[in-house]
C-alpha positions as CSV (number, residue, x, y, z in Angstrom):
1,X,72.4,113.9,84.5
2,X,75.2,114.1,87.1
3,X,76.8,110.9,88.4
4,X,78.7,111.0,91.7
5,X,82.2,109.5,91.9
6,X,82.6,107.9,95.3
7,X,85.5,106.3,97.1
8,X,84.8,102.6,96.9
9,X,85.3,100.0,99.7
10,X,88.8,98.4,99.4
11,X,88.6,95.9,102.2
12,X,87.1,95.5,105.7
13,X,90.1,96.9,107.5
14,X,90.4,100.0,105.2
15,X,88.3,103.0,106.3
16,X,89.9,105.8,104.3
17,X,91.9,106.6,101.2
18,X,94.1,109.4,99.9
19,X,93.4,111.3,96.6
20,X,96.8,110.5,95.0
21,X,96.4,112.0,91.6
22,X,93.7,113.5,89.4
23,X,94.3,112.4,85.8
24,X,91.8,114.9,84.5
25,X,91.4,118.7,85.1
26,X,88.3,120.1,86.7
27,X,85.8,120.8,83.9
28,X,87.6,118.6,81.4
29,X,85.8,116.3,78.9
30,X,86.0,112.6,79.8
31,X,85.2,109.4,78.0
32,X,83.6,106.3,79.5
33,X,86.3,104.0,80.8
34,X,89.0,106.7,81.1
35,X,90.9,106.8,84.3
36,X,89.8,109.8,86.4
37,X,91.7,109.4,89.7
38,X,94.3,107.3,91.5
39,X,93.3,106.5,95.1
40,X,95.9,105.4,97.7
41,X,95.2,103.4,100.8
42,X,97.5,102.1,103.5
43,X,97.7,98.9,101.5
44,X,96.9,99.2,97.8
45,X,96.2,101.8,95.1
46,X,93.0,101.9,93.1
47,X,92.1,103.7,89.9
48,X,88.6,104.9,89.3
49,X,87.2,105.2,85.7
50,X,84.5,107.4,84.3
51,X,81.2,105.6,84.1
52,X,80.0,107.7,81.2
53,X,81.0,110.3,78.6
54,X,80.7,113.8,80.0
55,X,82.4,116.6,82.0
56,X,84.1,116.1,85.3
57,X,83.6,118.3,88.3
58,X,86.3,117.8,91.0
59,X,85.2,118.2,94.6
60,X,88.1,117.0,96.6
61,X,91.7,118.1,95.6
62,X,94.8,115.9,95.4
63,X,96.5,115.0,98.7
64,X,93.3,115.0,100.8
65,X,92.4,112.0,102.9
66,X,88.7,110.9,102.7
67,X,86.6,108.2,104.2
68,X,85.1,105.3,102.2
69,X,81.9,106.4,100.5
70,X,82.8,110.1,100.2
71,X,81.8,111.8,96.9
72,X,85.0,113.2,95.5
73,X,83.8,114.3,92.0
74,X,80.9,114.1,89.7
75,X,80.5,113.6,85.9
76,X,77.8,115.4,84.0
77,X,76.7,113.1,81.3
78,X,76.7,114.4,77.7
79,X,79.1,115.7,75.1
80,X,81.4,118.4,76.3
81,X,84.4,120.3,75.0
82,X,87.6,120.3,76.9
83,X,88.6,123.7,78.4
84,X,91.3,125.6,76.6
85,X,93.8,125.4,79.4
86,X,93.1,122.0,80.7
87,X,95.7,120.8,83.2
88,X,95.7,118.4,86.2
89,X,93.9,119.7,89.2
90,X,96.4,121.5,91.5
91,X,96.8,120.0,94.9
92,X,97.1,123.3,96.6
93,X,93.8,124.9,95.6
94,X,90.4,123.6,96.8
95,X,87.7,123.2,94.1
96,X,84.1,124.3,94.7
97,X,81.6,121.4,94.7
98,X,78.8,121.2,92.1
99,X,75.6,122.9,93.0
100,X,73.5,119.7,93.1
101,X,73.4,118.2,96.6
102,X,75.4,115.1,97.2
103,X,74.4,112.3,99.5
104,X,76.2,111.6,102.8
105,X,79.1,109.3,102.7
106,X,78.5,105.6,103.2
107,X,79.4,104.4,106.7
108,X,82.7,102.7,106.8
109,X,82.9,99.1,108.1
110,X,84.4,98.6,111.5
111,X,88.2,98.4,111.3
112,X,90.0,95.3,112.4
113,X,93.3,97.0,113.0
114,X,93.7,100.1,115.2
115,X,93.2,103.3,113.3
116,X,96.2,105.6,112.8
117,X,96.2,108.3,115.4
118,X,96.2,112.0,114.5
119,X,95.5,111.5,110.8
120,X,93.1,114.1,109.5
121,X,90.3,112.6,107.5
122,X,87.8,114.3,105.2
123,X,84.4,113.1,106.3
124,X,81.8,115.2,104.5
125,X,81.3,116.0,100.8
126,X,81.7,119.7,101.4
127,X,84.5,122.0,100.2
128,X,87.8,120.3,101.2
129,X,90.6,122.2,102.7
130,X,93.8,122.1,100.7
131,X,96.4,119.7,102.0
132,X,99.4,121.2,103.6
133,X,102.3,121.6,101.2
134,X,105.8,120.5,102.0
135,X,107.6,123.1,104.3
136,X,111.2,123.9,103.3
137,X,113.3,126.3,105.3
138,X,116.4,125.7,103.3
139,X,117.9,123.3,105.9
140,X,115.1,120.8,106.4
141,X,111.9,119.8,104.6
142,X,108.8,118.7,106.4
143,X,106.0,116.8,104.5
144,X,103.2,114.5,105.4
145,X,103.8,110.8,105.5
146,X,102.0,108.8,102.9
147,X,99.3,106.4,104.0
148,X,101.4,103.4,103.0
149,X,104.4,104.7,105.0
150,X,102.3,105.4,108.0
151,X,100.9,101.8,107.8
152,X,104.4,100.3,107.5
153,X,105.6,102.3,110.5
154,X,102.6,101.3,112.6
155,X,102.9,97.7,111.5
156,X,106.6,97.4,112.4
157,X,106.1,99.0,115.8
158,X,103.2,96.7,116.6
159,X,105.4,93.7,115.6
160,X,108.1,94.8,118.0
161,X,105.7,95.5,120.9
162,X,103.6,92.3,120.6
163,X,106.0,89.5,119.8
164,X,109.2,88.2,121.5
165,X,111.4,88.5,118.4
166,X,114.6,86.6,118.3
167,X,117.0,86.1,115.3
168,X,119.2,83.1,114.6
169,X,121.8,83.1,111.8
170,X,123.6,80.6,109.5
171,X,125.3,80.7,106.1
172,X,124.7,78.7,103.0
173,X,127.1,77.7,100.2
174,X,125.2,78.7,97.0
175,X,127.5,76.7,94.7
176,X,125.0,73.9,94.0
177,X,122.1,76.2,93.3
178,X,124.3,78.5,91.0
179,X,125.6,75.5,89.1
180,X,122.2,74.0,88.6
181,X,120.8,77.3,87.4
182,X,123.6,77.7,84.9
183,X,123.3,74.2,83.6
184,X,119.5,74.4,82.9
185,X,118.9,78.1,82.4
186,X,118.7,78.0,78.6
187,X,116.4,74.9,78.5
188,X,114.3,76.4,81.3
189,X,113.8,79.6,79.4
190,X,112.8,77.8,76.2
191,X,110.3,75.6,77.9
192,X,108.7,78.1,80.4
193,X,109.6,81.5,78.9
194,X,110.7,82.7,82.3
195,X,114.1,82.9,84.0
196,X,115.0,80.5,86.8
197,X,116.0,82.8,89.7
198,X,117.1,82.2,93.2
199,X,113.8,83.0,94.9
200,X,112.0,79.9,93.8
201,X,114.7,77.8,95.4
202,X,114.3,79.6,98.7
203,X,110.5,79.3,98.6
204,X,110.7,75.5,98.0
205,X,113.3,75.2,100.7
206,X,111.1,77.2,103.1
207,X,108.1,74.9,102.3
208,X,110.1,71.8,103.0
209,X,111.4,73.3,106.3
210,X,107.9,74.2,107.3
211,X,106.8,70.6,106.7
212,X,109.7,69.3,108.8
213,X,109.3,71.9,111.6
214,X,105.5,72.6,111.7
215,X,105.7,74.8,114.9
216,X,106.9,77.7,112.7
217,X,103.9,77.3,110.5
218,X,101.6,78.5,113.2
219,X,100.6,81.7,115.0
220,X,99.3,82.9,118.3
221,X,95.7,84.1,118.6
222,X,95.0,85.3,122.1
223,X,95.5,82.2,124.3
224,X,95.2,79.8,121.3
225,X,97.8,78.5,118.9
226,X,96.6,78.2,115.2
227,X,98.4,75.5,113.3
228,X,98.4,76.1,109.5
229,X,98.4,73.2,107.1
230,X,98.9,75.2,103.9
231,X,101.9,76.9,102.5
232,X,101.2,80.4,101.3
233,X,104.5,82.3,101.4
234,X,104.8,86.1,101.4
235,X,107.7,87.6,99.3
236,X,108.6,91.2,100.3
237,X,108.9,93.5,97.3
238,X,110.3,97.1,97.6
239,X,108.4,99.8,95.6
240,X,108.9,103.5,95.3
241,X,106.2,104.1,97.9
242,X,107.3,101.4,100.4
243,X,107.5,97.7,101.1
244,X,104.6,95.4,100.3
245,X,104.4,91.6,100.8
246,X,102.3,89.8,98.2
247,X,101.5,86.2,99.0
248,X,102.2,83.3,96.7
249,X,99.4,80.8,97.3
250,X,99.9,77.0,97.7
251,X,103.6,77.0,97.1
252,X,103.8,73.3,97.9
253,X,101.8,72.5,94.7
254,X,103.6,74.8,92.3
255,X,106.7,74.1,90.3
256,X,109.7,76.4,90.0
257,X,108.5,78.0,86.8
258,X,105.1,78.8,88.2
259,X,106.7,80.4,91.3
260,X,109.0,82.5,89.2
261,X,106.1,83.7,87.0
262,X,104.0,84.6,90.0
263,X,106.9,86.7,91.4
264,X,107.3,88.5,88.1
265,X,103.5,89.1,87.9
266,X,103.4,90.6,91.4
267,X,106.5,92.8,90.8
268,X,104.8,94.2,87.7
269,X,101.5,94.8,89.6
270,X,103.5,96.5,92.3
271,X,105.2,98.9,89.9
272,X,101.9,99.8,88.3
273,X,100.2,100.2,91.7
274,X,97.7,97.5,90.9
275,X,98.3,95.1,93.8
276,X,94.9,93.9,95.1
277,X,93.9,93.3,98.7
278,X,93.6,89.5,98.2
279,X,97.2,89.5,96.9
280,X,98.4,90.6,100.4
281,X,96.4,88.3,102.6
282,X,96.8,84.9,104.1
283,X,100.5,84.3,104.3
284,X,102.0,81.9,106.8
285,X,105.7,82.9,106.4
286,X,107.6,85.7,104.8
287,X,110.9,85.9,102.8
288,X,112.7,89.2,102.5
289,X,115.7,89.6,100.2
290,X,117.9,92.4,101.3
291,X,120.6,91.0,99.1
292,X,119.3,92.7,96.0
293,X,120.3,96.0,97.6
294,X,123.7,94.7,98.7
295,X,122.9,93.8,102.4
296,X,125.4,91.4,103.9
297,X,123.5,90.8,107.1
298,X,120.3,92.0,108.8
299,X,117.7,91.0,111.4
300,X,114.3,91.0,109.7
301,X,111.2,92.0,111.6
302,X,108.2,89.6,111.8
303,X,105.1,90.2,109.7
304,X,102.4,89.6,112.3
305,X,100.6,87.4,113.0
306,X,103.2,85.1,111.3
307,X,105.8,83.5,113.6
308,X,108.8,83.5,111.2
309,X,110.5,85.5,108.5
310,X,113.6,84.5,106.5
311,X,116.2,87.2,105.5
312,X,118.2,86.5,102.4
313,X,121.4,88.5,101.8
314,X,124.0,89.2,99.1
315,X,126.1,86.4,97.7
316,X,129.7,87.0,98.5
317,X,132.8,85.1,97.5
318,X,134.4,84.0,100.8
319,X,137.1,81.5,102.0
320,X,135.7,78.4,103.8
321,X,137.2,75.2,105.2
322,X,136.1,72.3,103.0
323,X,137.5,68.8,103.5
324,X,140.6,70.1,105.2
325,X,141.3,72.7,102.6
326,X,140.5,76.4,102.2
327,X,138.3,77.1,99.2
328,X,136.6,80.2,97.8
329,X,132.8,79.7,97.6
330,X,129.8,81.9,96.9
331,X,128.3,82.3,100.4
332,X,125.1,83.9,101.7
333,X,124.2,84.7,105.3
334,X,120.7,83.7,106.3
335,X,118.7,85.2,109.2
336,X,115.6,83.7,110.7
337,X,113.6,85.9,113.0
338,X,110.9,84.1,114.9
339,X,108.4,84.6,117.7
340,X,110.0,83.1,120.8
341,X,106.6,82.9,122.5
342,X,105.7,80.0,120.1
343,X,109.0,78.8,118.7
344,X,111.8,77.5,120.8
345,X,115.5,78.0,119.9
346,X,116.0,74.4,119.0
347,X,113.1,74.5,116.5
348,X,114.3,77.7,114.9
349,X,117.9,76.4,114.5
350,X,116.6,73.1,113.1
351,X,114.4,75.1,110.6
352,X,117.3,77.2,109.4
353,X,119.6,74.3,109.1
354,X,116.9,72.5,107.1
355,X,116.8,75.4,104.6
356,X,120.6,75.3,104.4
357,X,120.6,71.6,103.6
358,X,118.0,72.0,100.9
359,X,119.9,74.8,99.2
360,X,123.3,73.1,99.4
361,X,121.8,69.9,97.9
362,X,118.8,71.2,95.8
363,X,118.0,67.8,94.3
364,X,116.8,66.8,97.7
365,X,113.9,69.3,97.4
366,X,112.6,67.4,94.4
367,X,112.4,64.3,96.5
368,X,111.1,66.2,99.6
369,X,114.0,64.9,101.6
């Protein structure tokens, strides 16, 4: 018996996927539960496993974009011997489909976001054309953008075109946070088995600032303003394939250790390509840390439909005036980009100063002051 391998639904706004990698060669023996293929969408990656022991017959080659529900391979159930020269299916050569007819692809749900223009999509379970290889004339190389990169590009352009983005800046003395981390790090590690980093301090500071300046914890929906009364914070994570923003839920109810562990868990899932759709949804505010790459100052772009994003930057020893004297302190520039349609300058500045106060006196965060 032959079992079809179809592209599964990955969320109501996702209508297609890309065949990222075949882990088995055409005609190879497979075992139940073995990973057959990695699918890439504009948001997450997904691995499909073999439903039975048998032999795989690949229909759609690597690099091809297909609609949700498309049959991309089949597994003929029963014992099979692997072919003598088994190797991953080449992306450049199409593979003939199995002789048994395959059903038409399942209709994709109506997309919520606008589809990406001029993106060729494989729509029928017939012989797929090989994807175009990278063109290299010795001076330049042309290759197709990944689905994730296309999504990022479209998302950023939409943000610039639909919101009145303005950025305000400040700087924060990180001495208190650094001294606190140093004094409790060993005990913190022993108790929670996780390192106390900087991000949990910033998340807690953002939560407190959102409580004090609730206008930023809102978003525009048509002619309405939606006020959020929860604190799900997105933390931007850079991956080899692009930037993703997993969302830490209910940050107001979690302690520092739980936040640090959640960040580590998301980073691991991002490296493994196992971020799920629910991990990326529902945020009310985003934090982006360009400082890990050495950025001294930047103007972050909003993550629609959110109304604010905080940019962290590298910590740099700089001279500052303190009590009439010049001292060298570890300083960080902060940047708050916000939607000026909803948030006034006074509110934005107040919000950023509130974050500065929390970080320069972190014990106040424990008292929600």
